[in-house]
C-alpha positions, 0 to 999 in steps of 0.5 A: 616215074623215074629218069633216065640218064644221070650224068655226074659232072665234075664239081671243079667245072662249076664253082660259080660261087653263088647263083640263081638255082631255081628256088633256093640260093646254093654254095658248091663245094670243089669236092662235090659233084652235080647230078643231072637228070633228063627225061621225056615227059610221058602224062598218066593214063587218065580214066573217065567215067560219066555218071548220067541221069537217065530220068525223063527230065535229063534231055537237055542236059545230055543234049548239053553234054554231048554238044560242049563234049569237046570244050573237055576232050580237047584240053587232053587231046591237045596235052597228049593224054592216053585216056579212055571215057565210058559212060553209065547210068544212074540206075546202073546199081540195080544189075549189082544189088539186086540182080535176080529179082523181080524187074525189068532193070535186075540184071547183069547187063545194066551194069555194063557202060552205055552205048548209042553206037551201030557197032557197039563202042563202049570205051571211048580212046585218043585214037576211037575214030570220030570219037566226039561223035561217039561220045554224043552217041553214048551220052544219049542214054535217053529218059526212060531211065529209073526214078530211082537214081542213086548215082553212087551205088551206080558207078560202084556196079559199072567198075565192078561190073565184069563185062567192063573189065579192063577200062580201069588200069592201075597206072591211071587217075580216075576222074567220075563225073555225076551228072544229075539234076536230083539227090543220091540214095543209094541205099540197101532196099530195092524200092526208092526212100527218099529220106536223109534218115533211112537206116540202110542208106550208104554214107557219102565216106563210104564210097571215097572208102571204095575208090580208095581200095578200088585205085588202090590210091589216095583221093585226088593223087588218083581218083576225083568224083565231080558232079554236075548237080543242082548246087542252090536254091536258085539252080533248083528253082528255075527248073521246075518242082520234082528236083533235088539239090545234090547236097551229097554229091557235092560232099563227094566232089568234097572229100574226093578233092573233085570239083562243084559244077551247076547243072544251070551253068554254062556246058562249055564252062563247066566241061572246061573247069573239069578238064582242066581240073584233072589235069592238074591233079595228076601231077608229072612227079619224078623220081630223084637218083640220089638224095639232092641237098635241096636248096641246090635242085634247079628244074628245067622244062625245054630248057625254061627254069621252073620256079620253086612252088607247091602251085605254080612250080615245083616242089620237092617231096624228102619223104619220097626224094620226088620232084613234082611240077605243078599248074603252069609248068607243068610239062606237055607230053613229050617235054624235055625235063632236066633236074639238076641238084648237089648230091647230100652224100658223096657216097 
């Protein structure tokens, strides 16, 4: 994000000796000039895709998602984010890999985002009227879907589908949330096969690679996959027989810097974790107009001095010449961010 209003300040007016510059010691020469960059912060756009298991055992989990959705969305609304939210199911893959084959789900329409409203609202945005109730309708995808749950190949099918074109914006962060009480066994054959050793099983890494290509970005920086699934035997046993631990879900979450959340947990807390984590990955980054003396950088958000701290403060990337602001100091939408620094060269 490029800042505006670069203001040179005459060095002789700023001969302050040594002082705190927000993270480093600093001594200004009388021949130097300090630069100030100020900008009104506009958060990065956010696109969220929920992939919801629509098999026979998921009714209560879908209801929990719907009733606790305000915990998720209010965080983004309060931050002033420009967001889009859509829902697909764990059997959307039929309309991509196997379209035209002899099964009732093998048609392109299966890849379309789900909507339970009339008229249809497939993508929720920040200005969607009654968006909480719209999400509740959309996420109630039913429990008559296929028992062959393939969440990975389903989010790939939905994101690639022409029926959903325009959902993901090139300048937006993509957050995918998988909700299931089963495991992913995405593979080449149309027949159900829940074996980790099958020869046509798609690797977890291949879906990270797909998302890198789809977003033209990097895990954690431009996209992540989080999971609400069975993480351990205690949860699996409490839900009854037939469920599976989501080992591959957890692997993809780790690979993309998403979060791993228990289907047996409190959904209010789970959705709050996902929302705050997604927001923290949308780092406020500002490109400097000049190469600074790093020890002279001073960052303020709405007049509040921000410490130099890569976890909870500001950090400097000398390769990109960017300053990023992290953690609790991350600015709200509309905040004024000011960065002062001494240029490394006066040329």
